[in-house]
N, C-alpha and C positions, 0 to 999 in steps of 0.2 A: 533454473530457478535461482541459483546463486547469483548469476549475472543480473537478474531482475532486482533482487534484493539489494545488491550493491548499487545498482543504478538509482533506485528510489531513496537510498540513504542520503543523497545530496539534496538539500532543500530546493535549490533552483530547478533541479530536474523534476521534482514533484510539482512545482508551480508550472513548469512547461507542460506536464501531463494535464494539469487542470485547464490550461489554455487550449490545448488541442483535443480535449475530450469530446466536445460537441460539434466542432467544425475544423476543417482543414485550415492551416495557417502557414504562411510563408516564413522563412527564416527571418526576414526583415521585420515582419509583423511581430513575431515572437520576441525578437531582440528588443523591440521598442518598449517592452514591458519591464526591462531589466536595466540596471546601471553598470553592465559589463559590456565588453566589446562583442560585436557580431561574431567574430571568430570563436570567442569563448562559448557563445550560445551554440554555434555549429558543432563545437566539440561535445557539448552536453547532449545535443541531438544525436550525434553519432553514437554515444554511449547508450542512449535510450533505444536507438535503432538496433545496435548490436545485441542488446538484451531482448529484442523482440517486442518492445513496449510501444513503439511507434512505427508507422509505415511512411515511406518516402515516395512521393510522386513528383516526377519532373514535368514542368509546364514551361517549355522553352528553356530559358536559363534559370528560371525560378525553381527552388526546391520547396515543395509543399509537404507538410507533415500532418499526420492525424494519429490519435491514440489507437492502439490495437486493443479494443475493449475486451476481446476474448482472452488475450494474454493477461490483462490486468485482472480479469475475473478468476483465472487460474491461480494467480498470485493471491488473490483474496481468499479463495478456497483453501489454499495452503496455510495461510496465516490463521484463518478461522479454525482450522483443525487444532491449532495450539490453544486458541481461546476456549474452544469447546472442552478440551482436556482440562484446562485450568478450572472452568466452571464446574465440571463434573467432580473434580477433586474438592472444590469448595463446598459443593452440595453434600458430599460424603462427610466432610469434616463438620459441617453444620448439623447434619442429622446425628452424627456421633455425639456431638456436644449436647444436643437436645436430649438424646437418650440418657446420657450421663447425668444431666441436670435433673431429669425426671426420676432417675434411680436414686439420686441423693435426696431429693425431696420426699420420695416414698419412704426411704429409711428414716429420715428425720421425723416424719409423722408417726412412725411406729414406735419411736423411743420417747 
């Protein structure tokens, strides 16, 4: 999981994932979307592959990449757990604030 988080921390890698999300693409095709060298894109792809976020398929001399959706969904589930915990905490705090507000209003009406 740590490798995947480190991999997606880099903006170009996130963009590469978007490019290969719905279809396979060659390194050359992917590189054509960026203003960096093809070897730089290959290095980004290697990081994504090592993190298990893309698959590599050889077609002759061409390297073809595709997103591993399952791995990305595992990552999403991991991150969602943090979000769910934050929302639960926010809900508890909001409910507590509402109870306290109601308690103050009740006391104010009695006096």
